[in-house]
LUMKOL-708048 format. One record per residue (C-alpha): residue number from 1; x, y, z. Coordinates in Angstrom, 3 decimals. Layout:
N
     n          u          v          w
   NUM          X          Y          Z
...
This chain:
300
     n          u          v          w
     1    -25.873      3.993     14.929
     2    -23.900      6.049     12.387
     3    -24.353      4.910      8.770
     4    -21.308      6.133      6.858
     5    -19.600      5.718      3.504
     6    -15.923      5.517      2.651
     7    -15.789      7.871     -0.371
     8    -12.607      6.332     -1.799
     9    -14.281      5.741     -5.177
    10    -14.971      9.495     -5.325
    11    -11.417     10.551     -4.417
    12    -11.069     12.328     -7.795
    13    -13.378     15.033     -6.409
    14    -11.838     17.948     -4.522
    15    -11.974     17.420     -0.769
    16    -14.480     20.209     -0.223
    17    -16.908     18.561     -2.687
    18    -16.967     15.225     -0.836
    19    -19.568     16.208      1.801
    20    -22.104     17.289     -0.846
    21    -21.509     14.072     -2.792
    22    -21.995     11.987      0.352
    23    -25.260     13.822      1.065
    24    -26.370     13.237     -2.542
    25    -25.802      9.502     -2.070
    26    -28.039      9.503      1.008
    27    -25.529      9.419      3.882
    28    -25.192     11.609      6.962
    29    -21.658     10.439      7.782
    30    -18.257     10.024      6.134
    31    -15.446      7.631      6.984
    32    -12.627      9.687      5.488
    33     -9.924      7.342      4.205
    34     -6.465      8.323      2.897
    35     -6.330     10.932      0.145
    36     -3.369     12.729     -1.377
    37     -4.730     16.110     -0.263
    38     -5.512     15.216      3.339
    39     -4.307     12.112      5.215
    40     -1.898     10.775      2.614
    41     -0.934      7.091      2.613
    42      2.082      6.573      4.936
    43      3.199     10.209      4.692
    44      2.720     13.340      6.753
    45     -0.813     14.797      6.588
    46     -1.316     17.406      3.853
    47     -3.416     19.566      6.151
    48     -3.205     23.300      6.918
    49     -5.606     25.890      8.400
    50     -7.308     26.931      5.156
    51     -7.957     23.305      4.202
    52     -9.480     22.589      7.625
    53    -11.629     25.707      7.335
    54    -12.870     24.789      3.850
    55    -13.703     21.237      4.905
    56    -15.595     22.392      7.988
    57    -17.631     24.794      5.869
    58    -18.414     22.090      3.307
    59    -19.526     19.721      6.074
    60    -21.819     22.370      7.557
    61    -23.355     23.255      4.214
    62    -24.039     19.605      3.359
    63    -25.200     18.801      6.902
    64    -22.825     15.835      6.942
    65    -20.454     14.729      9.698
    66    -17.211     12.772      9.798
    67    -17.860      9.534     11.672
    68    -14.209      8.507     11.515
    69    -10.820      9.443     10.091
    70     -8.789      6.556      8.652
    71     -5.013      7.141      8.693
    72     -2.577      4.564      7.332
    73      0.952      4.822      8.711
    74      3.732      2.290      9.279
    75      3.228      2.111     13.042
    76      4.166     -1.600     13.024
    77      7.428     -1.188     11.135
    78     10.445     -2.864     12.700
    79     12.528     -0.136     11.095
    80     12.642      2.316     13.988
    81     12.978      5.381     11.767
    82      9.801      4.401      9.920
    83      7.975      3.625     13.140
    84      8.898      6.937     14.730
    85      7.772      8.797     11.601
    86      4.468      6.907     11.729
    87      3.903      7.861     15.361
    88      4.670     11.495     14.520
    89      2.117     11.392     11.683
    90     -0.436      9.722     13.984
    91     -0.004     12.495     16.542
    92     -0.669     15.123     13.887
    93     -3.682     13.167     12.602
    94     -5.093     13.099     16.140
    95     -4.676     16.879     16.325
    96     -6.596     17.157     13.047
    97     -9.399     14.976     14.412
    98     -9.641     17.261     17.437
    99     -9.706     20.350     15.197
   100    -12.552     18.835     13.181
   101    -14.501     17.711     16.249
   102    -14.165     14.050     15.193
   103    -14.219     11.546     18.052
   104    -13.176      8.358     16.205
   105    -10.258      7.141     14.093
   106     -9.756      3.711     12.575
   107     -6.881      1.875     10.963
   108     -5.318     -1.540     10.323
   109     -2.768     -3.447     12.379
   110     -0.280     -2.816      9.566
   111      1.949     -4.759      7.202
   112      5.252     -3.870      8.762
   113      8.098     -2.003      7.030
   114      8.141     -0.646      3.519
   115      9.173     -3.476      1.152
   116     12.431     -1.632      0.451
   117     13.402     -1.926      4.116
   118     15.133     -5.257      4.572
   119     13.497     -8.568      3.729
   120     10.067     -8.842      2.180
   121      7.296     -9.187      4.719
   122      5.054    -12.243      4.504
   123      2.509    -13.037      7.181
   124      1.973    -16.603      6.099
   125      5.555    -17.696      6.678
   126      5.854    -15.791      9.936
   127      8.611    -13.538      8.601
   128      8.877    -10.443     10.801
   129      5.595    -11.068     12.653
   130      7.175    -10.936     16.103
   131      9.216     -7.836     15.264
   132      6.179     -6.080     13.788
   133      3.967     -6.893     16.745
   134      6.638     -5.599     19.098
   135      6.893     -2.384     17.048
   136      3.099     -1.975     17.134
   137      3.060     -2.298     20.922
   138      5.761      0.382     21.212
   139      3.621      2.676     19.081
   140      0.542      1.961     21.175
   141      2.439      2.767     24.365
   142      2.942      6.275     22.960
   143     -0.429      6.757     21.304
   144     -3.030      5.230     23.637
   145     -2.449      7.868     26.359
   146     -3.021     10.555     23.704
   147     -6.251      8.936     22.483
   148     -7.440      8.754     26.078
   149     -6.427     12.326     26.899
   150     -8.090     13.754     23.780
   151    -11.231     11.629     24.032
   152    -10.636      9.958     20.648
   153    -11.696      6.369     19.960
   154     -9.407      4.073     17.957
   155    -10.956      1.173     16.028
   156     -8.475     -1.385     14.684
   157     -9.027     -4.081     12.049
   158     -6.928     -7.049     10.955
   159     -6.245     -6.998      7.220
   160     -5.021     -9.746      4.883
   161     -1.196     -9.554      4.834
   162     -1.010     -7.596      8.102
   163      1.148     -8.992     10.890
   164     -2.257     -9.724     12.418
   165     -4.787    -10.734      9.770
   166     -7.231    -12.967     11.655
   167    -10.018    -12.580     14.216
   168     -7.729    -14.125     16.798
   169     -5.348    -12.926     18.055
   170     -6.813     -9.526     17.018
   171     -9.597     -9.621     19.597
   172     -7.326    -10.648     22.455
   173     -4.706     -8.073     21.457
   174     -7.327     -5.313     21.639
   175     -8.531     -6.636     24.983
   176     -4.913     -6.661     26.183
   177     -4.542     -2.966     25.326
   178     -7.218     -2.610     27.996
   179     -8.350      0.888     27.078
   180    -11.979      1.963     26.770
   181    -10.867      3.981     23.746
   182     -9.469      1.050     21.727
   183    -12.019     -1.215     20.050
   184    -12.395     -3.733     17.225
   185    -13.471     -3.118     13.637
   186    -15.023     -6.139     11.871
   187    -14.544     -5.864      8.112
   188    -17.081     -8.073      6.302
   189    -14.945     -8.228      3.118
   190    -12.311    -10.024      5.255
   191    -14.833    -12.581      6.513
   192    -13.180    -15.660      5.023
   193     -9.786    -14.787      6.488
   194    -11.484    -14.702      9.891
   195    -13.399    -17.968      9.618
   196    -16.588    -19.462      8.217
   197    -19.215    -18.918     10.936
   198    -20.263    -15.266     10.803
   199    -22.668    -15.534     13.717
   200    -20.095    -17.137     16.015
   201    -17.398    -14.633     15.075
   202    -19.572    -11.567     15.699
   203    -20.722    -12.990     19.017
   204    -17.105    -13.610     19.998
   205    -16.233     -9.996     19.154
   206    -19.273     -8.448     20.853
   207    -17.529     -7.032     23.929
   208    -15.035     -4.971     21.881
   209    -16.931     -4.465     18.603
   210    -17.554     -0.796     17.766
   211    -17.338     -0.534     13.973
   212    -18.156     -2.634     10.912
   213    -17.247     -2.321      7.246
   214    -19.949     -3.496      4.871
   215    -18.931     -4.942      1.524
   216    -19.291     -8.333     -0.102
   217    -16.607    -10.832     -1.064
   218    -16.207    -14.391     -2.318
   219    -14.913    -17.233     -0.189
   220    -11.396    -17.682     -1.562
   221    -11.157    -21.043      0.268
   222    -14.170    -22.579     -1.495
   223    -14.165    -25.227     -4.226
   224    -11.273    -27.106     -2.616
   225     -9.205    -23.937     -2.710
   226     -9.741    -23.564     -6.449
   227    -12.116    -20.580     -6.379
   228     -9.106    -18.588     -7.548
   229     -6.258    -20.280     -9.394
   230     -2.992    -18.498     -8.703
   231      0.269    -19.166    -10.466
   232      2.815    -20.278     -9.560
   233      1.020    -22.799     -7.328
   234      1.636    -22.167     -3.657
   235      2.017    -18.400     -3.961
   236      1.089    -16.671     -0.727
   237     -0.849    -13.853     -2.392
   238     -3.842    -12.537     -0.455
   239     -7.084    -11.877     -2.305
   240    -10.471    -10.471     -1.347
   241    -13.039     -8.064     -2.751
   242    -15.084     -5.059     -1.607
   243    -18.267     -5.602     -3.625
   244    -21.864     -4.457     -3.342
   245    -24.069     -6.489     -1.004
   246    -25.302     -9.579     -2.836
   247    -22.432     -9.821     -5.310
   248    -20.401    -12.208     -3.172
   249    -20.955    -14.879     -0.547
   250    -21.087    -13.089      2.807
   251    -24.214    -14.370      4.647
   252    -25.895    -11.015      5.148
   253    -28.842    -12.216      7.192
   254    -26.381    -13.812      9.605
   255    -24.275    -10.639      9.634
   256    -27.019     -8.089     10.254
   257    -29.131    -10.428     12.362
   258    -26.260    -11.110     14.747
   259    -25.296     -7.442     14.953
   260    -28.862     -6.682     16.044
   261    -28.787     -9.602     18.484
   262    -25.645     -8.323     20.239
   263    -26.988     -4.765     20.353
   264    -24.524     -3.213     17.928
   265    -24.885      0.586     17.902
   266    -21.567      1.775     16.497
   267    -20.360      2.908     13.060
   268    -21.516      0.987      9.993
   269    -19.583      1.976      6.869
   270    -20.320      1.142      3.252
   271    -16.881      0.026      2.126
   272    -17.020     -0.796     -1.602
   273    -14.062     -0.191     -3.923
   274    -14.824     -2.357     -6.937
   275    -17.056     -0.131     -9.034
   276    -15.486      3.262     -9.746
   277    -17.271      3.242    -13.113
   278    -20.613      3.358    -11.265
   279    -19.616      4.781     -7.912
   280    -22.807      6.806     -7.431
   281    -25.047      3.842     -8.180
   282    -23.061      1.631     -5.824
   283    -23.142      4.168     -3.000
   284    -26.904      4.662     -3.243
   285    -27.523      0.920     -3.481
   286    -25.433      0.225     -0.388
   287    -27.228      2.906      1.610
   288    -30.624      1.446      0.735
   289    -29.562     -2.153      1.383
   290    -28.029     -1.370      4.767
   291    -31.186      0.462      5.780
   292    -33.341     -2.428      4.603
   293    -31.441     -4.859      6.820
   294    -31.493     -2.421      9.745
   295    -35.253     -2.009      9.415
   296    -35.621     -5.789      9.263
   297    -33.502     -6.775     12.242
   298    -33.310     -3.785     14.593
   299    -37.092     -3.346     14.654
   300    -37.673     -6.785     16.157
């Protein structure tokens, strides 16, 4: 198993300082999420030979590896110009992964087009869902053969407000891709968009599960839907958190216990964004807590 951290809360540091910071926090692996000086959100990668060289050197010196690269591009946009640009950026990101010797990338199903492109996108009402899914499949038709040829794994997660934001149909869509390189990422902070029975959901995902994000969240559906009061009433806003373990309501014994039960041996990433004012403390705490649960359940 690879125990990684998403260093998003440390993104103010220069890229070449990230590996040393990750080592300081107690991790051997990085899940490198979008940054303005590397894989920028929705735009072409800001990557050139000297930057690759400096990052490789920093990784060697810190004795840290990249478990996964996390690009975010509009590969599910029903605006064909946007979708083609996203596929172009994905192809370059795959080249970068190969250059770095990284064998895994992960991303989200995607929210569809930029809000400026046509009507606003809203998963709940079904607006654009069919068009976005169709666009995503066109992108996968181009990209899956490249992942397979280059030996790169792709782990995909549903995200609140994506065209696919729930456990199903996400699992069946990944199974339908039918590639040994395309697997499922279960994000614990999205638990209550997936359902309420963590054990059942992880068991259902077992055959395609390769990656988990670890962070706590509150059940936004609790207290008769009044855990959060949003105005105006009926707004379709999506809300969740990425908190330290124990600060929300995710049933962690169920989560880790079931992962051990199904033989999970993939990437486990600390994925907390809520505490930039104490990012070091949070990162160290998450590393220790994940190890504590691993020692408890994987040693049985």
